[in-house]
C-alpha positions in Angstrom: -33.4 -22.1 -0.6 -35.4 -19.0 -1.2 -38.4 -17.6 0.7 -41.7 -18.2 -1.1 -44.4 -15.7 -0.1 -47.1 -17.9 -1.6 -46.1 -21.0 0.4 -44.8 -19.0 3.3 -41.9 -21.3 3.6 -38.3 -21.8 2.3 -38.4 -23.7 -1.1 -35.5 -25.0 -3.2 -34.4 -22.5 -5.8 -32.8 -25.0 -8.1 -29.4 -23.5 -7.7 -26.6 -24.9 -5.5 -23.9 -23.0 -3.8 -20.6 -24.8 -3.4 -18.6 -23.9 -0.3 -15.1 -25.2 -0.7 -13.6 -23.4 2.3 -13.3 -26.5 4.4 -11.6 -28.4 1.5 -9.2 -25.6 0.9 -8.3 -25.4 4.6 -7.6 -29.1 4.7 -5.4 -28.9 1.6 -3.5 -26.0 3.2 -2.9 -27.9 6.4 -1.8 -31.0 4.5 0.7 -28.9 2.5 2.1 -27.2 5.6 2.5 -30.6 7.2 4.5 -31.9 4.2 6.6 -28.7 4.1 5.4 -27.6 0.7 5.1 -23.9 1.5 8.6 -23.3 2.9 10.5 -20.4 1.3 13.8 -22.3 1.6 13.1 -26.0 1.5 15.3 -28.1 3.8 16.2 -31.7 2.9 14.8 -34.2 5.5 17.8 -36.5 4.9 21.2 -35.3 6.0 23.9 -35.4 3.3 21.4 -35.0 0.5 21.8 -31.8 -1.5 19.2 -30.0 -3.6 19.1 -30.3 -7.3 20.1 -26.6 -7.6 23.1 -27.1 -5.4 24.2 -30.2 -7.3 24.0 -28.5 -10.7 25.8 -25.4 -9.3 28.6 -27.7 -8.0 28.9 -29.5 -11.4 29.1 -26.1 -13.2 31.9 -25.0 -10.8 33.8 -28.2 -11.2 33.5 -28.0 -15.0 34.7 -24.4 -14.9 37.8 -25.4 -12.7 38.7 -28.2 -15.2 38.4 -25.9 -18.2 40.5 -23.2 -16.6 43.5 -25.6 -15.9 
């Protein structure tokens, strides 16, 4: 809305302003709830290792087999 001196009232300008602050805040809260922003993600299930740890373990086992 813009002020029209002729009509002495606020009139539509034809432009819209999108305010996504609420949507972004909701997405941030959902991500925090799901643990998406942790620096060191922790597995929710005990005994389940991360993909990086699994691949590292496979590389170490392969290195041990090749050295013997």
